[in-house]
N, C-alpha and C positions, 0 to 999 in steps of 0.2 A: 342733377343728381339721373333724374331719368335717362337722360340723353348719353351719359356715360354707362350708364347698363346697357344699353339698347347697343351703341358701339361696341361695347365687351361681347355682347350676345353673336353680332356680325363676326367680328375677330375671330370666334370661337366657331362658328360656320366654317369661317374660309380657314382654320388650321384645321378642323375636320377633313375639309373635302382633300387638302394639300396632303393628309396622311392617308384618305381612299386610293389616292394617284399613287403613291409610292406602294404602297401594300399591293396594288392591283399589277404592277410594273415589276416588282419583285416577284408574284403570283406568275406571271407571263414566263420571266425569265429563268421561271427555276424550272419549269418544263420545257423550255426552250431555248438552251444556250447560245446561241448563233447570234453572233453579233455584227454579222455582215452586214446589215439593216439597222443599225441601232437605232439612228436618230428616228427613222420611219416608225418605227414599231413603237418608239417610245411616245410621238404624237399620236398614235392611234392607239394604243395603249392605254395612254393618260385621258382621250377622249372617251372611250370605253367605259375607264374605271371610274369615269366623272356619272355616265349614267347610269351604269350597274351598282356599284357601288354606294354612290352617292345617293339615288332612290332609297337602296334599301337600307344604309345608316338612319337616313334623315326618317323614312318612313316609319322602322321600327321606331325610334329614338319619338315620335307623335304619337305612335300608338299607344305609348308606354303614358306618354301624356296624359292623352285622353282616358286611359284605364284610371290614371290616379285621381282624375278630375268625377269619374264615378262612381269608384269603390275607394275607401278611406285605409288603405296599404299599411297604417300603422296601427288598423285593430284588425285588417282582413287581409294577413299577407302570402296566407298561403291563397286564396282566392282573387289575390292580385295577382299573384305567379300565374296560374292555370288560363287565367284570360289574358295576358301577356303572353306565353306560350303559345295557345291554340291561336289567337289573331297574328302572332310575329309568324309562324309555320303557316297559314294561312295569304299572309300579304306578301311573306316574300316567295312560293311559288309561283303565285300569279304575276309577279312585279318582274321575275327573274325570265318566266316564257313572254312577257309585254315586249321590257326591255329588247331582249333578243329577238323579237319578233320586228322590231322597228330599226335593228340593227343590222340584221342579215337578212330581209324581205324589203324594209323598206329602202335603207339606205346603200345597202349593196346591191339589192334585186337579186336576191336570191328565192329559190323557191323552199316553200315549208318544210317539206321532208329533208333536205337539202340540209334547211336550217338543224332541223333533227339529228341526221346524220354527222354531220359535221360539227355543228356547234352543242352535240349532247354531252360530251366530257364534259368543257368548258361550263355548263348550267350546272350539271350535278356537282363539282367541284363549286361553283360559287352559293350553289344550295347549302352544302356542306358546310363551309366555311362560314358562310351567314347565318347556321342553325347553333354552330359551336360558338362562334363568337357572340352570337344574341343572347344565349341561355345563360352563358357565362354570365354575361351583364345582369342577365335579369334575376339570375340566381343569386347573385353578389347585393342586389337589389333587397331580395325576399330575407336573407338572410341579417343583413344590418334591420331591417323592418321587426323580422323576428324577435332580435335581440331587442331593438327598442321597446316592443311590445311587453317583453319579457320584465323590463326594466319597471313599465309603467305600472304592469302587474303589481308587481312587489312594491311598488310606491303606491298604488291605492290601497293594498292591503294597509299599509301604514297609516295611509289616513284614515282611512278605515274604523281602525281601531280606536284612534286619537276623536275621531266624532264619537263614539261609541262610549271612551273612557270621557267625553267630554260630557253627553247627555246623561249617562250613569251618575256622573260625580255631582253635575245638578241637580239630581234628582235627591241624592241621597247627602248633600252635604249640609253640615250641623244647622245652616238658614232654615234650609225647606224642612229638614224634619221638625226643627223647633217650630218653627210658625204651624205645620203638619198637627203635631202633636197637643198645643195650644186649644188647636181649632178642635180636635179630638175629644179633649179633654171636658170642654165647654159643651161638647153637642152630648156628651154621656152622660153629663145632668138633667140636660134639655131635654133632648130628645133620643132615645137609645137606638129607635130606628135609622133615624137619619145617621147618625154612629156608624151603623152596623154597615150601610153604604157606602158612607168616606173610608171605611177601611178594605171594603171592597173595592172602590175604585182605585184606591190607591194600590193595592196588591195589584191589578189588571196592570197600573202604568211601568210596573216592576215587569211582569209578568211580556207584557208587549217589548219594553228595551231588551230582555232577555233572550226570546224567541227569534226576535230579529237583528240579534247583535251580529251574525255573517250574511246576513239577506242583502242583495245590493240595489232590491227595487221592490216595492209595494206596490198597490194599487190606493187611488188617493182617497177612495170609500174608507180602506183599513186604516190610513193615516189622518183620515178627518174623525173617523170611531176612537182613534186613540188621545187623539185632539180633544175631545169630547168628554172622556175621562181626566183628563189632565183638566180640562176647563171648569168641570164641575167641582174639582178641588177651588180651584182658584176663586171660583163665583161663589161658596160657601164662604171665604175668606174677605171677599170684596163687595158680595152682594151686586146689587144694581149698579155700582160703578162700574162694573166689569161688564162691558156690550159686545156680544159677537155674532157676528152677523154673514152665514155663509152662502156662497150660490155660486154652484159648481155643474159642472153639466157630463154625461157618460164618464162616470169616477169609476167605472168596473175598467174601460180602455186607457185609463189615461195610469202613467206612473210615476211614484214620487221616488226622492230615498229615503229612504224612514228616517225619523224623527226629526228631517228638516223643517215642514212647516212648525211641529211644534219646538221647535229649536228657536224660530221667529218670534211664536206667540209670549214665548218664556222670555226674548230679550225686551218686546215691548211692554211686559207689564215689570221688566225690571228697570226700563231705562224713563218710564213715563210715572207723573203722577196719577195714582186712581183714584178718584175719591169721589162723594157726591157731588162736591161743585163741580169739580172736573174730571168726568165721567172719562173711562179711556175707550174707545170706541174702536174693535178690531173688525175688517173685514175681508173676508176669503171670498175672493171668484175665480171664474177662467174667463180669462180672453184671448182672443185669437192664440197662438200656440203658447200661452206662457200662464201659470197658476200666481195669481197676484196677492199678495199679501200685504195689507194696508193699514195704516193706524195712526190716529192722530196725534201730534206733536205737542207734548207737554213735557219737557225734560225734567226729571228730578233733580234738585240741588245737589243733593248729594247723590252717587250711583253706585251701588254694590262692585266691588272689585272684581274683575272676569280676563283671562288671559288671550280672550277672542280667537279661540280655538276653535272653535265650535261653528262660526259663520265664516270663517277663510276654510278650513276644510271643507267645508260643505259645500263654497264655492268650485273648489279643486276639484270634488267629485261629481257636478256638475260638467266642469270642463272636459272631464274625461270620457262622460256618457252621451255628452251632444255635441253637435257645434255652436250650438248655441248657450250662451252663459249667462248666467242670474245676472239681472239689471238690478241695480239701487239705487233709489234717487230721493232727495228731501227737498221739498217743494210744497209752496202754497198751505203750509201749518200740515203735512203729512208726509209721514215717514214711507215709504213704499218698496216691497222688494217682488220681483217678478222673477218665478222658476219656470227653465223652459217646461214645455210639457214632454212625455218619453213616454215610451211605451213598448211593447216586450223587446220589437227589432233593434232597440238600443241596448240590452245589455249585450 
């Protein structure tokens, strides 16, 4: 498979060089239609076209490749276009001067001033044609990338709406409200102060969801503060059967997708047994370039129905925001999700 791709690439380069020779000879005869020395001019013109056209074509092609390695053209099409055009302009000018120096001064033994006097018109034509053709090539790539970026942005908005809807739906579904109100009813008679704090934390959960419904990223600290409010409600319900250990760093510098960590905590509680005999332990930490959310695996026999929209949508949003994708593993009795560390530049 690799061999066939390599062979196809070689054929592509040969095709391009043949096209360069044809274009070069066409331009030569366009400006000088004397056919008395046709074959001699074909031979010399083909060699010159290969030198000047081949290096310009393949050189600018390689520049485009290098720029695409450094800059994600799908996310930054305009920045990519600027760099391509700037480097193409400089490279083309220097390449034309260098190749013409080799051709006229080194091969044909001209003086440098003679090269500029006699070769000046052809060098100007070469530069103008190169600028026009390469600009069109890069412009097509730019508009294609811009269109793809617009489509992806629209898709991201749709996925974002799904995630927000999923998170809000999970908070207001009858099962959650039923458990919350039952807990609250008990607290009202037993501990009025605790009941008041419970209501306050419940309201903060809804406030966070509504305030960040249009937010792309939040700081890790903001997400952890929100998770602590959510966990407060869960720990009132489960007591010491639910344990959470948080060991993070640089919370203000690290960004996360809103509700992503809370969603993973909720999934862990939803899918695993939480009891005094089998406490659920959730650990949140930062390791290398990932935020790791891990819990001991003790699956319930009966798991509440879930559309799976939340986790799937979260993975898609991270795939858009980072070259690193969320990693999910289940081994040695633990379920682990690793979210890529993001920062403000990822937006």
